[in-house]
Structure formats: C-alpha cells, structure tokens
C-alpha positions in Angstrom: -21.0 7.8 -13.5 -19.7 7.8 -10.3 -16.9 5.6 -9.2 -17.6 3.9 -5.8 -15.0 4.4 -3.3 -12.6 1.5 -2.9 -11.8 -0.5 0.4 -9.0 -0.7 2.6 -8.1 -3.9 1.1 -9.0 -3.0 -2.4 -6.5 -0.5 -2.0 -3.8 -2.3 -0.5 -4.2 -5.1 -3.1 -3.6 -2.6 -5.8 -0.5 -0.8 -3.8 1.1 -4.4 -3.5 0.8 -5.5 -7.2 2.2 -2.0 -7.9 4.9 -1.8 -5.7 6.1 -5.2 -4.8 4.8 -7.4 -7.6 5.6 -5.3 -10.7 9.0 -4.9 -8.7 9.6 -8.5 -8.7 8.1 -9.1 -12.2 7.9 -6.6 -15.3 4.8 -6.5 -16.6 6.6 -4.2 -19.5 7.8 -7.2 -21.8 11.1 -7.2 -20.2 12.3 -10.1 -18.2 12.0 -11.0 -14.7 14.2 -8.4 -12.3 17.3 -10.2 -10.6 16.2 -9.9 -7.0 19.4 -8.2 -5.3 19.6 -6.9 -1.9 18.9 -3.0 -3.1 15.7 -4.3 -4.8 14.4 -5.9 -1.1 15.2 -2.5 0.3 13.1 -0.8 -2.2 10.5 -3.5 -1.3 11.0 -3.1 2.5 11.3 0.9 2.7 8.0 0.8 0.5 5.6 -1.7 3.0 7.5 0.6 6.2 6.2 3.8 4.3 2.9 2.3 3.7 2.5 0.8 7.2 3.2 4.4 8.8 1.0 5.9 6.7 -2.0 3.6 7.8 -1.2 4.1 11.0 -0.9 7.4 11.2 -4.4 7.4 9.4 -5.7 5.2 12.4 -4.0 7.6 14.8 -5.9 10.5 13.1 -9.0 8.5 13.4 -9.0 7.6 16.9 -8.4 11.4 17.3 -11.5 12.5 16.8 -14.2 12.5 19.0 -16.6 9.9 19.3 -20.2 10.2 18.6 -22.6 10.0 21.2 -25.0 7.5 21.2 -28.7 8.3 22.4 
C-alpha cells in the first residue's frame, strides 16, 4: 500500500504538534513542563527555522521556469 503525500498544512500541523505542543505539554506521562524563557526561545527558534525552510522552498519553486500555456 502506498502512502499518500501529505499536504503542506497536514505537515505543518504535525510539526506544530511535535515541536510546540509537545514541548509545552509532555506526552510521556511527565508533568507539564514549566514555560521558561529558555523554552520560549527554543519554540521561537523552531518557528523561525520552519518559516525559513518554507521561504527557501518558495524561492526555489519560483526560480523554476513557468510552464507555457498553449
């Protein structure tokens, strides 16, 4: 069985769950993690990294020649 490719928004939702929600609330039976400046810095850094990745992907996509419509 082949796995369907996930949409960008599905991938983003999974990323947010893994990198933001899971950081704020542990899913391993541990008590909730205290939200410190360090934790917020990690979250902000992760968001910036994901946005930069998305920006670069958009730049690469726009660098491709446009398909001619006939």
